C-alpha positions as CSV (number, residue, x, y, z in Angstrom):
1,M,-0.8,-8.0,5.3
2,K,-4.5,-8.0,5.7
3,S,-6.8,-5.0,5.4
4,K,-7.8,-5.4,9.0
5,E,-4.2,-4.6,10.0
6,F,-4.1,-1.5,7.8
7,R,-7.3,-0.2,9.3
8,E,-5.6,0.2,12.7
9,W,-3.1,2.7,11.3
10,T,-3.6,6.4,10.8
11,V,-3.9,7.9,7.3
12,D,-0.4,9.4,7.6
13,E,1.1,6.1,8.5
14,L,-0.7,4.5,5.6
15,R,0.7,7.1,3.2
16,V,4.2,6.5,4.5
17,R,3.9,2.8,4.2
18,K,2.5,3.1,0.7
19,R,5.5,5.2,-0.4
20,E,7.9,2.6,1.0
21,M,6.1,-0.1,-0.9
22,R,6.3,1.8,-4.1
23,E,10.0,2.3,-3.6
24,E,10.3,-1.5,-3.0
25,I,8.5,-2.3,-6.2
26,F,10.9,0.0,-8.1
27,K,13.9,-1.9,-6.6
28,L,12.3,-5.2,-7.4
29,R,11.6,-4.2,-11.0
30,L,15.2,-3.2,-11.4
31,Q,16.2,-6.7,-10.1
32,Q,13.7,-8.3,-12.5
33,R,15.2,-6.5,-15.5
34,S,18.7,-7.6,-14.6
35,G,17.6,-11.2,-14.0
36,Q,18.4,-11.2,-10.3
37,L,14.8,-11.3,-8.9
38,E,14.4,-14.4,-6.7
39,K,10.8,-14.0,-5.7
40,P,8.7,-12.6,-8.6
41,S,5.6,-13.1,-6.5
42,M,6.7,-10.2,-4.2
43,L,5.8,-7.7,-7.0
44,R,2.2,-9.0,-7.0
45,T,2.0,-9.0,-3.2
46,L,3.2,-5.5,-2.9
47,R,0.9,-4.2,-5.6
48,R,-2.1,-5.8,-3.9
49,N,-1.0,-4.4,-0.5
50,I,-0.8,-0.9,-2.1
51,A,-4.3,-1.3,-3.4
52,R,-5.5,-2.4,0.1
53,I,-3.8,0.6,1.6
54,Q,-5.4,3.0,-0.9
55,T,-8.8,1.5,-0.2
56,V,-8.4,2.0,3.5
57,I,-7.2,5.6,3.0
58,S,-10.3,6.3,0.8
59,E,-12.6,4.7,3.4
60,K,-11.1,6.8,6.2
61,L,-11.2,10.0,4.3
62,R,-14.8,9.4,3.2
63,A,-15.8,8.6,6.8
64,A,-14.1,11.8,8.0
65,N,-15.9,13.9,5.3
66,Q,-19.3,12.4,6.3
67,T,-18.8,13.3,9.9
68,V,-17.8,16.8,9.0
69,S,-20.8,17.4,6.7
70,T,-23.3,15.9,9.0
């Protein structure tokens, strides 16, 4: 997914999706250790999506703090 799509979601939705992605990474790592992982690139994709989500969360929280303090 693109950052643009993540920006349309609320912070709570982003946090839920981030948790789901972390669980998916855990499952994929288990598959990787047992030699059953078919698409190793999925790990990289999920890690990058988590980073994108975290960036958007930070941006939204920073914007909310600036409006409150101004």
